[in-house]
LUMVEX-203744 format. One line per field, with one value per residue (C-alpha): residue number from 1; residue in three letters; x, y, z. Coordinates in steps of 0.05 Angstrom, whole numbers, plus 32768, in hexadecimal, padded with zeros to 4 digits. Layout:
domi = NUM; ...;
romi = ALA; ...;
xx = X; ...;
yy = Y; ...;
zz = Z; ...;
//
This chain:
domi = 1; 2; 3; 4; 5; 6; 7; 8; 9; 10; 11; 12; 13; 14; 15; 16; 17; 18; 19; 20; 21; 22; 23; 24; 25; 26; 27; 28; 29; 30; 31; 32; 33; 34; 35; 36; 37; 38; 39; 40; 41; 42; 43; 44; 45; 46; 47; 48; 49; 50; 51; 52; 53; 54; 55; 56; 57; 58; 59; 60; 61; 62; 63; 64; 65; 66; 67; 68; 69; 70; 71; 72; 73; 74; 75; 76; 77; 78; 79; 80; 81; 82; 83; 84; 85; 86; 87; 88; 89; 90; 91; 92; 93; 94; 95; 96; 97; 98; 99; 100; 101; 102; 103; 104; 105; 106; 107; 108; 109; 110; 111; 112; 113; 114; 115; 116; 117; 118; 119; 120; 121; 122; 123; 124; 125; 126; 127; 128; 129; 130; 131; 132; 133; 134; 135; 136; 137; 138; 139; 140; 141; 142; 143; 144; 145; 146; 147; 148; 149; 150; 151; 152; 153; 154; 155; 156; 157; 158; 159; 160; 161; 162; 163; 164; 165; 166; 167; 168; 169; 170; 171; 172; 173; 174; 175; 176; 177; 178; 179; 180; 181; 182; 183; 184; 185; 186; 187; 188; 189; 190; 191; 192; 193; 194; 195; 196; 197; 198; 199; 200; 201; 202; 203; 204; 205; 206; 207; 208; 209; 210; 211; 212; 213; 214; 215; 216; 217; 218; 219; 220; 221; 222; 223; 224; 225; 226; 227; 228; 229; 230; 231; 232; 233; 234; 235; 236; 237; 238; 239; 240; 241; 242; 243; 244; 245; 246; 247; 248; 249; 250; 251; 252; 253; 254; 255; 256; 257; 258; 259; 260; 261; 262; 263; 264; 265; 266; 267; 268; 269; 270; 271; 272; 273; 274; 275; 276; 277; 278; 279; 280; 281; 282; 283; 284; 285; 286; 287; 288; 289; 290; 291; 292; 293; 294; 295; 296; 297; 298; 299; 300; 301; 302; 303; 304; 305; 306; 307; 308; 309; 310; 311; 312; 313; 314; 315; 316; 317; 318; 319; 320; 321; 322; 323; 324; 325; 326; 327; 328; 329; 330; 331; 332; 333; 334; 335; 336; 337; 338; 339; 340; 341; 342; 343; 344; 345; 346; 347; 348; 349; 350; 351; 352; 353; 354; 355; 356; 357; 358; 359; 360; 361; 362; 363; 364; 365; 366; 367; 368; 369; 370; 371; 372; 373; 374; 375; 376; 377; 378; 379; 380; 381; 382; 383; 384; 385; 386; 387; 388; 389; 390; 391; 392; 393; 394; 395; 396; 397; 398; 399; 400; 401; 402; 403; 404; 405; 406; 407; 408; 409; 410; 411; 412; 413; 414; 415; 416; 417; 418; 419; 420; 421; 422; 423; 424; 425; 426; 427; 428; 429; 430; 431; 432; 433; 434; 435; 436; 437; 438; 439;
romi = UNK; UNK; UNK; UNK; UNK; UNK; UNK; UNK; UNK; UNK; UNK; UNK; UNK; UNK; UNK; UNK; UNK; UNK; UNK; UNK; UNK; UNK; UNK; UNK; UNK; UNK; UNK; UNK; UNK; UNK; UNK; UNK; UNK; UNK; UNK; UNK; UNK; UNK; UNK; UNK; UNK; UNK; UNK; UNK; UNK; UNK; UNK; UNK; UNK; UNK; UNK; UNK; UNK; UNK; UNK; UNK; UNK; UNK; UNK; UNK; UNK; UNK; UNK; UNK; UNK; UNK; UNK; UNK; UNK; UNK; UNK; UNK; UNK; UNK; UNK; UNK; UNK; UNK; UNK; UNK; UNK; UNK; UNK; UNK; UNK; UNK; UNK; UNK; UNK; UNK; UNK; UNK; UNK; UNK; UNK; UNK; UNK; UNK; UNK; UNK; UNK; UNK; UNK; UNK; UNK; UNK; UNK; UNK; UNK; UNK; UNK; UNK; UNK; UNK; UNK; UNK; UNK; UNK; UNK; UNK; UNK; UNK; UNK; UNK; UNK; UNK; UNK; UNK; UNK; UNK; UNK; UNK; UNK; UNK; UNK; UNK; UNK; UNK; UNK; UNK; UNK; UNK; UNK; UNK; UNK; UNK; UNK; UNK; UNK; UNK; UNK; UNK; UNK; UNK; UNK; UNK; UNK; UNK; UNK; UNK; UNK; UNK; UNK; UNK; UNK; UNK; UNK; UNK; UNK; UNK; UNK; UNK; UNK; UNK; UNK; UNK; UNK; UNK; UNK; UNK; UNK; UNK; UNK; UNK; UNK; UNK; UNK; UNK; UNK; UNK; UNK; UNK; UNK; UNK; UNK; UNK; UNK; UNK; UNK; UNK; UNK; UNK; UNK; UNK; UNK; UNK; UNK; UNK; UNK; UNK; UNK; UNK; UNK; UNK; UNK; UNK; UNK; UNK; UNK; UNK; UNK; UNK; UNK; UNK; UNK; UNK; UNK; UNK; UNK; UNK; UNK; UNK; UNK; UNK; UNK; UNK; UNK; UNK; UNK; UNK; UNK; UNK; UNK; UNK; UNK; UNK; UNK; UNK; UNK; UNK; UNK; UNK; UNK; UNK; UNK; UNK; UNK; UNK; UNK; UNK; UNK; UNK; UNK; UNK; UNK; UNK; UNK; UNK; UNK; UNK; UNK; UNK; UNK; UNK; UNK; UNK; UNK; UNK; UNK; UNK; UNK; UNK; UNK; UNK; UNK; UNK; UNK; UNK; UNK; UNK; UNK; UNK; UNK; UNK; UNK; UNK; UNK; UNK; UNK; UNK; UNK; UNK; UNK; UNK; UNK; UNK; UNK; UNK; UNK; UNK; UNK; UNK; UNK; UNK; UNK; UNK; UNK; UNK; UNK; UNK; UNK; UNK; UNK; UNK; UNK; UNK; UNK; UNK; UNK; UNK; UNK; UNK; UNK; UNK; UNK; UNK; UNK; UNK; UNK; UNK; UNK; UNK; UNK; UNK; UNK; UNK; UNK; UNK; UNK; UNK; UNK; UNK; UNK; UNK; UNK; UNK; UNK; UNK; UNK; UNK; UNK; UNK; UNK; UNK; UNK; UNK; UNK; UNK; UNK; UNK; UNK; UNK; UNK; UNK; UNK; UNK; UNK; UNK; UNK; UNK; UNK; UNK; UNK; UNK; UNK; UNK; UNK; UNK; UNK; UNK; UNK; UNK; UNK; UNK; UNK; UNK; UNK; UNK; UNK; UNK; UNK; UNK; UNK; UNK; UNK; UNK; UNK; UNK; UNK; UNK; UNK; UNK; UNK; UNK; UNK; UNK; UNK; UNK; UNK; UNK; UNK; UNK; UNK; UNK; UNK; UNK; UNK; UNK; UNK; UNK; UNK; UNK; UNK; UNK; UNK; UNK; UNK; UNK; UNK;
xx = 81CC; 8188; 817B; 81BE; 81B1; 816B; 8184; 81B8; 8186; 8150; 8181; 8199; 8151; 8141; 8118; 8121; 8151; 8122; 80F1; 8124; 8110; 80CE; 80E7; 8111; 80D5; 80AC; 80E2; 80DC; 8093; 80A7; 80E1; 80C4; 80C7; 8108; 8130; 8130; 814F; 818E; 8180; 8170; 812D; 8130; 8136; 80FE; 80CE; 80DE; 80CF; 808C; 809A; 805A; 8031; 804B; 802A; 803E; 8078; 804C; 8072; 80B5; 809D; 8080; 80C2; 80E8; 80B7; 80BF; 810B; 8107; 80DC; 810D; 8144; 8120; 811F; 8154; 8180; 8157; 8119; 80ED; 8104; 80D0; 8090; 805F; 803D; 802D; 7FE9; 8005; 8041; 8013; 7FE8; 8026; 803C; 7FF8; 7FFB; 8042; 802D; 7FF4; 8022; 8059; 8028; 800F; 8057; 8067; 8029; 803F; 8086; 806A; 808B; 8045; 8029; 7FDE; 7FDD; 7FDF; 7F9B; 7F75; 7F53; 7F3C; 7F13; 7EF8; 7F40; 7F5C; 7F29; 7F34; 7F7F; 7F7A; 7F50; 7F82; 7FBC; 7F96; 7F7D; 7FB3; 7FDD; 7FA4; 7FBE; 8002; 7FED; 7FD1; 8012; 803C; 8011; 8013; 805E; 806A; 8041; 8067; 80AA; 8092; 8078; 80B9; 80E1; 80BC; 80C4; 80FC; 8109; 80E3; 8111; 8106; 811B; 80E8; 80B0; 809B; 8090; 8084; 8042; 8066; 8088; 8048; 8032; 800C; 7FC3; 7FD5; 7FEF; 800B; 8033; 7FF8; 7FCB; 7FFB; 8001; 7FB5; 7FAC; 7FDE; 7FB9; 7F76; 7F90; 7FAF; 7F6F; 7F45; 7F75; 7F75; 7F29; 7F1D; 7F4D; 7F37; 7EED; 7EF4; 7F34; 7F32; 7F6E; 7F7A; 7F8B; 7FD4; 7FDC; 7FBD; 7FF1; 8029; 800B; 8008; 8049; 8028; 7FEF; 801D; 8021; 7FDF; 7FB2; 7FD2; 7FF3; 7FB3; 7F89; 7FBC; 7FBA; 7F6E; 7F65; 7FA1; 7F82; 7F40; 7F60; 7F8C; 7F50; 7F27; 7F60; 7F66; 7F1C; 7F20; 7F5B; 7F38; 7EF4; 7EFC; 7EF0; 7F34; 7F25; 7EDF; 7EF9; 7F30; 7EFF; 7ED0; 7F0B; 7F20; 7ED9; 7ED5; 7EF3; 7EC1; 7E8A; 7EA4; 7EA2; 7E5A; 7E48; 7E69; 7E42; 7E00; 7E0D; 7E19; 7DDC; 7DB0; 7DCD; 7DBE; 7D76; 7D6D; 7D8A; 7D58; 7D1F; 7D34; 7D36; 7CF2; 7CD5; 7CE6; 7CA4; 7C9C; 7C67; 7C51; 7C6F; 7C45; 7C1C; 7C36; 7C80; 7C8D; 7CD8; 7D13; 7D47; 7D88; 7DB4; 7DF1; 7E3B; 7E55; 7E54; 7E5F; 7E21; 7DF8; 7E0F; 7DFE; 7DB6; 7DAE; 7DC1; 7D92; 7D57; 7D61; 7D6C; 7D2F; 7CF0; 7CC8; 7CBF; 7CD0; 7CD3; 7D12; 7D49; 7D6C; 7DAB; 7DB7; 7DFA; 7E27; 7E2E; 7E24; 7DDB; 7DAA; 7D9A; 7DB2; 7D7C; 7D88; 7D5A; 7D5E; 7D81; 7DB8; 7DBB; 7E03; 7E1A; 7E51; 7E3C; 7E42; 7E26; 7DDC; 7DAE; 7DAD; 7D6B; 7D56; 7D1C; 7D05; 7CBE; 7C8D; 7C80; 7CBA; 7CE2; 7D21; 7D5A; 7D8C; 7DD0; 7DDC; 7E24; 7E14; 7DCB; 7DAF; 7D9C; 7DE3; 7E01; 7E40; 7E6E; 7E4D; 7E74; 7E4F; 7E5A; 7E74; 7E62; 7E18; 7E13; 7DD7; 7D9F; 7D5D; 7D20; 7CF0; 7CAE; 7CAD; 7C6D; 7C51; 7C3D; 7C86; 7CBD; 7CAD; 7CD8; 7CC4; 7CFE; 7D44; 7D7E; 7DB3; 7DEA; 7E1B; 7E61; 7E57; 7E6B; 7E64; 7EA1; 7EB1; 7EA5; 7ECD; 7EE7; 7F2B; 7F4D; 7F7C; 7FA6; 7F6D; 7F33; 7F07; 7F10; 7ED4; 7EEA; 7F0B; 7EF3; 7F02; 7ECF; 7EC6; 7E95; 7E77; 7E67; 7E48; 7E20; 7E06; 7DED; 7DCA; 7DAB; 7D8F; 7D70; 7D4F; 7D36; 7D18; 7CFA; 7CE8; 7CE5; 7CC3; 7C8D; 7C78; 7C47; 7C66; 7C61; 7C62; 7C6D;
yy = 812C; 814B; 814A; 816B; 81A3; 81AF; 81B2; 81E7; 8210; 820B; 8221; 825B; 8272; 8270; 822F; 81F6; 81C4; 818A; 81A9; 819C; 8153; 8164; 8169; 8128; 8105; 811B; 80FD; 80BC; 80BA; 80AC; 807F; 8049; 807A; 809E; 805D; 805D; 80A3; 80A2; 805C; 8072; 8063; 801A; 7FFB; 8024; 8017; 7FCC; 7FC7; 7FEA; 8030; 804A; 801F; 8046; 8083; 80C5; 80E5; 811A; 8119; 8120; 815C; 817B; 8170; 8194; 81CE; 81D3; 81D2; 8209; 8234; 8228; 8243; 8285; 8294; 82C6; 82BF; 82BE; 82D6; 829E; 82A7; 82DD; 82C8; 82F9; 82C3; 828F; 827C; 8272; 824A; 821D; 8210; 81FE; 81CE; 81AC; 81A3; 818A; 8156; 813F; 8138; 8116; 80E1; 80D5; 80CE; 809B; 8073; 8074; 805C; 801F; 8030; 802E; 7FEF; 7FEF; 7FA3; 7FA8; 7FCB; 7F95; 7F7D; 7FC4; 7FDB; 8018; 8030; 8016; 8037; 807E; 8072; 805F; 809D; 80C7; 80AD; 80B9; 80FF; 811D; 8134; 8162; 8195; 819B; 81D8; 81FA; 81ED; 820A; 8249; 8254; 8248; 8277; 82AD; 82A1; 82AA; 82E6; 8307; 82FB; 8321; 8361; 835E; 8380; 838C; 83C7; 8401; 8447; 8463; 8438; 8442; 8484; 847B; 84BA; 84BC; 84BF; 847C; 8459; 841B; 842B; 841B; 83E7; 83A4; 8384; 834F; 8335; 833A; 8310; 82DB; 82D7; 82D7; 829E; 8275; 8282; 8272; 8231; 821C; 822D; 8207; 81C9; 81CB; 81D4; 819D; 816C; 8175; 8171; 814D; 8101; 80FD; 80F0; 8128; 8114; 8111; 8157; 816F; 8153; 8172; 81B8; 81CA; 81C2; 81F0; 8226; 8255; 8248; 8247; 825A; 829B; 82BA; 82A3; 82BE; 8303; 8301; 82F3; 831D; 835B; 834C; 8340; 837E; 83AB; 838C; 8398; 83DF; 83EB; 83D0; 83FD; 843C; 8443; 8478; 8482; 8464; 8423; 841F; 842B; 83F8; 83C4; 83D0; 83C7; 8386; 836B; 8376; 8332; 8310; 8337; 831B; 82D5; 82E0; 82F8; 82BA; 828E; 82B2; 82AB; 8261; 8256; 827C; 8253; 8213; 822A; 823A; 81F6; 81D3; 81FC; 81E8; 819F; 81A4; 81C5; 8188; 8164; 8125; 80F1; 80D2; 8092; 8056; 8033; 7FED; 7FDF; 7F9B; 7FA2; 7FD1; 7FD9; 7FFD; 8014; 803F; 803F; 8046; 8001; 801B; 8047; 800E; 7FDF; 8014; 801C; 7FD0; 7FC8; 8000; 7FE2; 7F9B; 7FB0; 7FDD; 7FCB; 7FCA; 7F8F; 7FAA; 7F65; 7F54; 7F87; 7F85; 7FA7; 7FB9; 7FC0; 7F98; 7F56; 7F35; 7F27; 7F5F; 7F5E; 7F3F; 7F2E; 7F35; 7F23; 7F2D; 7EEA; 7F01; 7F49; 7F42; 7F1E; 7F3E; 7F6F; 7F3D; 7F00; 7F0A; 7EDC; 7EEC; 7F07; 7F19; 7F47; 7F78; 7F7A; 7FA0; 7FD1; 7FE4; 801C; 8031; 804F; 806E; 808C; 80B9; 80CA; 8112; 8127; 8157; 8183; 819D; 81CB; 81B7; 81E1; 81D2; 819D; 8169; 8163; 811C; 811A; 811E; 80F4; 80FE; 80CA; 80C2; 8098; 8085; 8062; 802F; 800F; 7FFD; 8046; 805E; 8076; 80B3; 80D8; 80D2; 80F4; 810D; 812E; 8158; 817F; 81AC; 81B6; 81F9; 81F2; 822B; 8246; 8220; 8239; 8254; 827E; 8268; 8290; 826E; 8284; 826B; 828B; 8276; 822E; 8203; 81BF; 8184; 8171; 8127; 80F4; 80AB; 8076; 8077; 80C1; 80B7; 807B; 80A3; 80D9; 80A5; 8085; 80C7; 80D5; 8090; 8097; 80DC; 80D0; 8086; 8066; 80A0; 80A4; 805C; 8040; 802A; 7FE0; 7FC0; 7F77;
zz = 826F; 8266; 82B1; 82C0; 828D; 82A7; 82F0; 82DF; 82B6; 82ED; 8323; 82F8; 82EC; 8336; 833A; 836A; 834B; 8355; 8325; 82EE; 82EE; 82CC; 8283; 8286; 82A5; 8269; 823B; 8262; 8251; 8208; 8216; 81E9; 81AF; 81BF; 81C4; 8178; 8174; 8149; 812E; 80E7; 80C9; 80B4; 80F9; 811A; 80E1; 80DF; 812A; 8123; 813D; 811C; 814B; 8187; 81A5; 8187; 81AF; 81CF; 8211; 81EE; 81C5; 8204; 8229; 81F1; 81F5; 8241; 823C; 8207; 8235; 826F; 8243; 823A; 8285; 829A; 82D8; 8319; 82F3; 8310; 8358; 8369; 838D; 836E; 8345; 837A; 835D; 8318; 8334; 835C; 831E; 82F6; 832D; 832C; 82E0; 82E5; 8319; 82EC; 82B0; 82D9; 82F2; 82AC; 8293; 82C9; 82B6; 826E; 827E; 82A2; 82E4; 8302; 82E1; 82D3; 82D6; 8322; 8320; 82F9; 8338; 8347; 830A; 832F; 8335; 82F3; 82C6; 82E1; 82DE; 8294; 8286; 82AC; 8283; 8242; 824F; 827B; 823F; 822B; 825F; 823B; 8211; 8250; 8275; 823C; 8238; 8283; 8287; 824D; 8270; 82B1; 828E; 8266; 82A5; 82CB; 8296; 82A7; 82F2; 8319; 8363; 837E; 8392; 83AA; 8367; 8342; 8374; 8355; 830B; 82E3; 82BD; 827B; 828B; 82A4; 827D; 823E; 8233; 81FF; 8215; 81D6; 81FB; 8224; 81E8; 81BE; 81F5; 81FC; 81B1; 81AA; 81DF; 81BE; 8179; 8191; 81B4; 8176; 8149; 8175; 817C; 8132; 811C; 8151; 8141; 80F5; 80E0; 80E2; 8111; 815A; 8189; 818E; 8142; 813F; 8170; 8145; 8106; 8124; 8102; 80BE; 80D4; 80F1; 80B5; 8091; 80CE; 8110; 80FB; 80DB; 8116; 8147; 8125; 8124; 816E; 8185; 8166; 8189; 81CD; 81C6; 81B8; 81F0; 8221; 8208; 8212; 8259; 8268; 8250; 822F; 81FA; 81B0; 819C; 81C1; 81A3; 815C; 8165; 817F; 8144; 8114; 8137; 8132; 80E6; 80D6; 8103; 80E0; 809E; 80BD; 80D2; 808B; 806E; 809E; 808D; 8042; 8047; 8073; 8041; 8008; 802E; 803B; 7FF0; 7FDF; 800D; 7FF0; 7FA9; 7FBC; 7FDD; 7F9F; 7F73; 7F62; 7F8C; 7F9A; 7FDC; 7FF5; 7FDF; 8013; 8001; 7FF6; 7FD7; 7FCF; 7FCE; 7F98; 7FA5; 7F6C; 7F63; 7F56; 7F9D; 7FBD; 8003; 8000; 7FE1; 8018; 804C; 8031; 802C; 8076; 808B; 8065; 807E; 80C6; 80C9; 80F0; 80AF; 8080; 803B; 801D; 7FF5; 7FED; 7FAA; 7F93; 7F4B; 7F27; 7F56; 7F31; 7EEE; 7F00; 7EF8; 7F42; 7F83; 7FB6; 8001; 803B; 8085; 808B; 805C; 8075; 808B; 804C; 8022; 7FEC; 7FB2; 7FD6; 7FCA; 7FA4; 7F59; 7F40; 7EF9; 7F08; 7F3D; 7F59; 7F2D; 7F66; 7F91; 7FB0; 7F8C; 7FB5; 7F85; 7F91; 7F54; 7F44; 7F33; 7F34; 7F00; 7F3B; 7F3F; 7F0B; 7EE8; 7F14; 7F57; 7F7E; 7FA7; 7FF2; 7FFB; 8044; 8031; 7FF1; 7FC4; 7FCD; 7FA8; 7FB9; 7F81; 7F7F; 7F46; 7F2C; 7EE7; 7EDF; 7EE1; 7F10; 7F3B; 7F6C; 7FB6; 7FD9; 7FCB; 7FEE; 7FCB; 7FEF; 7FCD; 7FE8; 800A; 8053; 8085; 80A9; 80E8; 812E; 8152; 8118; 80FF; 80C8; 8098; 805D; 8030; 8054; 808D; 80A4; 8091; 80AA; 808A; 8044; 804D; 8064; 8075; 8060; 80A6; 80A0; 805C; 8074; 80AF; 8080; 8055; 8092; 80AB; 8067; 8064; 80AB; 809D; 8058; 805B; 809F; 80C3; 808E; 8094; 80C7; 8109; 80F8; 80B3; 80C4;
//
């Protein structure tokens, strides 16, 4: 039924009927997902529908059929856009091949004996859907352009100056602004949100009003003024361009303000009185309330090229301390040897919950947790190094405007990101300041 409707619509728009097989082929790419359509919710969830790939091909097919419905009669029959049509055919061939691979019609198992062919084929199937947004933008432009074309006649050959196209091109500017806004939105979400690219595509609807619309208006105004300046360089075009650049100037001011605040923060941390790292380290004690951070520091210390002696953790069991050695480096957090006392002279790595460095109303950046290194000896406990990072992130690049201000990235984090930050601090403030070999 979908193929029949697409054939009639393609023939009416002036396309070759065989091109109408493209949208149904995209639907076939998600046949494993679409077979549950109309089955309610209990049966699909019980059979594990969430383990399937997101229906990217099905959503793309619906978008293509919607675009095909906007084309007027015989509007796509003209041949004035041969380069654009050839590019669309190439993208359609790429996506059709990827859909066939996904359906299993072209089984990859037959290529097991040919790894030099199988690996590129797998990469092709995985990354070919990335051209879907490009295809949609180019197809929308092709349809939009066809609406403004008419057969050339003698009456229309001479166009009065008063009826000549204006210097402003709002339609083209809106199309370019939409493409730029979509690219900026996909780039920002993919680089900051802890989601795969296909899940980001599915979640675009939730970002339509709060992020896409403001960003679209931002870049459409810029593109429109640039096109106006190219058409005629005069004072109006220059003034319009300056006005369109004002939001980007505000973005630059926000970035500069955050960077200055970060520099002041680093200077304040550097101004805290500290002592030098002791020459001899007879042990390491790690304490804090976050077990994942303590376990991260324990693994870093026991896997380093330096012999720090025993590594003890404090506050993770009924015993005062738990002792770990290189032989038990991979043991679970609570499986160390109980110990009642720490060495008289040792290094203390502490993960404070909220350091006194921060004011009461200043939030802590959880992606860079606070860490303190102390030198402990009979003379007392003295600070060696510390890292404190307030939650004050700069606006992301490229600029993306949302309903809440400039987009600064996702505020969520993972234990791997936090552990990476802890490892970089220990490498910079502890490992790099020790002699090359301490064994």
